[in-house]
C-alpha positions as CSV (number, residue, x, y, z in Angstrom):
1,M,71.5,129.1,59.5
2,E,68.0,127.7,59.2
3,E,67.2,130.2,56.4
4,M,70.4,129.2,54.5
5,L,69.5,125.5,54.9
6,L,66.0,126.1,53.7
7,M,67.2,127.9,50.6
8,I,69.6,125.1,49.8
9,Y,66.8,122.6,50.5
10,I,64.5,124.4,48.0
11,I,67.3,124.5,45.4
12,C,68.0,120.8,45.8
13,F,64.3,120.0,45.6
14,G,64.2,121.9,42.3
15,L,67.1,119.9,41.0
16,L,65.3,116.7,42.0
17,M,62.2,117.8,40.1
18,L,64.5,118.4,37.1
19,A,65.8,114.9,37.3
20,V,62.2,113.5,37.6
21,Y,60.7,115.5,34.7
22,G,63.6,116.9,32.7
23,K,64.7,114.9,29.6
24,G,68.3,113.7,30.0
25,Y,68.5,114.4,33.7
26,A,67.1,111.1,35.1
27,K,70.6,109.8,35.6
28,Y,71.1,112.4,38.3
29,Y,67.9,111.4,40.2
30,L,69.7,109.5,43.0
31,M,72.3,112.1,43.4
32,F,69.8,115.0,43.7
33,K,67.6,113.0,46.0
34,S,70.4,112.2,48.3
35,M,71.5,115.8,48.3
36,T,68.0,117.0,49.3
37,S,67.8,114.3,52.0
38,V,71.2,115.3,53.5
39,I,69.9,118.8,54.1
40,F,67.0,117.7,56.3
41,V,69.5,115.6,58.4
42,M,71.7,118.7,58.7
43,L,68.7,120.8,59.6
44,A,67.6,118.4,62.4
45,C,71.2,118.4,63.7
46,W,71.3,122.2,63.7
47,V,68.0,122.5,65.5
48,M,69.1,120.0,68.1
49,R,72.6,121.6,68.5
50,E,72.0,122.6,72.2
51,K,70.4,119.3,73.2
52,L,70.7,116.2,71.0
53,F,67.8,113.7,71.0
54,W,69.2,110.5,69.6
55,L,65.9,108.8,68.8
56,W,64.8,111.8,66.8
57,L,68.1,112.0,65.0
58,M,68.1,108.2,64.2
59,A,64.7,108.6,62.7
60,F,66.0,111.1,60.2
61,L,69.1,109.0,59.4
62,F,66.9,106.0,58.6
63,C,64.7,108.2,56.4
64,F,67.8,109.3,54.6
65,L,68.8,105.6,54.1
66,G,65.3,104.8,52.9
67,D,65.6,107.7,50.3
68,V,68.8,106.3,49.0
69,L,67.5,102.7,48.8
70,L,64.3,103.7,47.0
71,G,66.3,105.9,44.7
72,M,68.5,102.9,43.8
73,D,65.3,100.9,43.4
74,E,64.1,103.3,40.7
75,R,67.5,103.1,38.8
76,K,67.9,99.3,39.0
77,E,65.6,96.3,38.6
78,K,62.1,97.1,39.8
79,N,61.5,96.4,43.5
80,R,65.1,95.2,44.0
81,F,65.7,97.6,46.9
82,F,62.1,98.4,47.7
83,V,61.8,96.1,50.8
84,W,65.0,97.4,52.3
85,G,63.9,101.0,51.7
86,L,60.6,100.1,53.3
87,I,62.3,98.6,56.3
88,S,64.4,101.8,56.7
89,F,61.4,104.0,56.7
90,V,59.5,101.8,59.1
91,T,62.5,101.9,61.4
92,G,62.6,105.7,61.1
93,H,58.9,106.0,61.8
94,V,59.3,103.8,64.9
95,F,62.0,106.1,66.2
96,F,59.7,109.1,65.7
97,I,56.8,107.3,67.4
98,I,59.0,106.2,70.4
99,R,60.2,109.8,70.9
100,M,56.6,111.2,70.7
101,S,55.3,108.5,73.0
102,G,57.9,109.5,75.6
103,L,56.1,112.8,75.8
104,T,52.5,111.8,75.3
105,S,52.4,108.2,76.6
106,F,51.2,105.2,74.5
107,E,47.7,103.8,74.9
108,L,45.9,100.9,73.3
109,W,43.4,103.3,71.7
110,D,46.3,104.6,69.7
111,L,46.1,101.4,67.6
112,V,42.5,101.7,66.6
113,L,42.8,104.0,63.6
114,P,46.1,102.4,62.4
115,A,44.4,99.0,62.5
116,G,41.4,100.4,60.5
117,I,43.7,101.9,57.9
118,A,45.6,98.7,57.6
119,L,42.3,96.9,57.0
120,V,41.4,99.4,54.3
121,T,44.8,98.9,52.7
122,F,44.3,95.1,52.7
123,F,41.1,95.5,50.7
124,L,42.5,98.3,48.5
125,I,45.5,96.4,47.2
126,R,43.1,93.5,46.3
127,H,41.8,95.7,43.5
128,P,42.7,94.2,40.1
129,K,44.7,97.3,39.1
130,F,47.0,96.9,42.0
131,H,50.0,94.6,41.6
132,V,51.6,94.3,45.0
133,G,52.9,90.8,44.6
134,V,55.0,89.5,47.4
135,H,54.9,92.8,49.2
136,K,51.4,92.6,50.5
137,R,52.3,92.1,54.2
138,A,55.0,94.7,54.1
139,V,52.6,97.3,52.6
140,I,49.9,96.5,55.1
141,L,52.4,96.8,58.0
142,Y,53.7,100.0,56.7
143,S,50.2,101.5,56.4
144,L,49.7,100.7,60.1
145,I,53.0,102.3,61.2
146,V,52.6,105.5,59.2
147,T,49.0,105.9,60.5
148,L,50.3,105.4,64.0
149,L,52.8,108.2,63.3
150,C,49.8,110.5,62.5
151,V,48.0,109.5,65.7
152,K,51.1,110.3,67.8
153,G,51.5,113.5,65.9
154,Y,47.9,114.4,66.8
155,D,48.7,113.5,70.5
156,M,51.6,116.0,70.3
157,L,49.3,118.7,69.1
158,L,46.9,118.0,72.0
159,L,49.9,118.1,74.4
160,D,50.9,121.6,73.1
161,R,49.8,123.5,70.1
162,Y,53.5,124.5,69.8
163,Y,54.0,121.1,68.2
164,W,51.7,121.9,65.3
165,N,54.5,121.2,62.9
166,V,54.9,117.6,64.2
167,F,51.2,116.9,63.5
168,V,51.2,118.5,60.0
169,G,54.5,116.8,59.2
170,S,53.0,113.4,60.2
171,V,49.9,114.0,58.0
172,L,52.1,114.9,55.1
173,F,54.1,111.7,55.6
174,F,50.8,109.7,55.4
175,I,49.8,111.5,52.2
176,S,53.2,111.0,50.6
177,D,53.2,107.3,51.4
178,F,49.6,106.9,50.2
179,L,50.7,108.3,46.8
180,L,53.7,106.1,46.8
181,L,51.4,103.0,47.0
182,F,49.9,104.1,43.6
183,I,53.2,105.1,42.1
184,Y,54.8,101.7,42.8
185,F,51.9,99.3,42.4
186,Y,49.0,100.8,40.5
187,E,48.5,100.2,36.7
188,D,47.4,103.7,35.8
189,K,50.0,106.2,36.9
190,L,49.8,110.0,36.5
191,K,53.2,111.7,36.2
192,I,52.0,114.5,38.5
193,M,51.7,112.1,41.4
194,R,55.5,111.9,41.6
195,F,55.7,115.6,42.2
196,F,53.1,115.6,45.0
197,N,54.7,112.5,46.5
198,L,58.1,114.2,46.8
199,L,56.6,117.6,47.8
200,T,54.6,116.1,50.7
201,Y,57.5,113.9,51.8
202,Y,60.1,116.6,51.8
203,G,57.6,119.0,53.4
204,A,57.0,116.4,56.1
205,V,60.6,115.8,57.0
206,F,61.4,119.5,56.9
207,L,58.6,120.3,59.4
208,L,59.7,117.4,61.7
209,A,63.3,118.5,61.5
210,C,62.3,122.0,62.7
211,T,61.0,120.6,66.0
212,V,62.4,122.1,69.1
213,F,61.4,120.0,72.1
214,R,60.3,121.9,75.2
């Protein structure tokens, strides 16, 4: 079953790339993106078929919702759905973090790196070529949360190397969201950034969806 879902996942991702870069296919972007995202939810459900972890599943459901909202944002007025999409992803990340913290514990030191990255983000978005507008606080908060996800992913790796996919998936999430900052708010955009943004994102959720908790 996992092999079949992976194959469908790759096909859907290919269709998504067609919508991103293919002339005349942009109107299918939201549909192909939603299809791809449905697969990682299905994969997570299948992997957890013997024992369902609700927090983990809710994280994927909120990621799916965030995908849909950001997909709508790209079709409609700029930034119209951005904040709601951001809230969905933050909620999904929080569910991931809570689940991981249940296995690794949560300590004050876990906030040091996230606070540092949030500070870097604060100064980065002050660059003249960044146009974040009213979303400054939301972007800074999100940078803190996604970095905390990486920290907890590393804690999972320290707990057991078996959870390497959780750590790698968390890092890919961070890379994807870092690229998204430039895609949404930076003046000079490279078309190839969209490919790497989606590749790292769908790679991240795939690896996290494959997690089997011991």
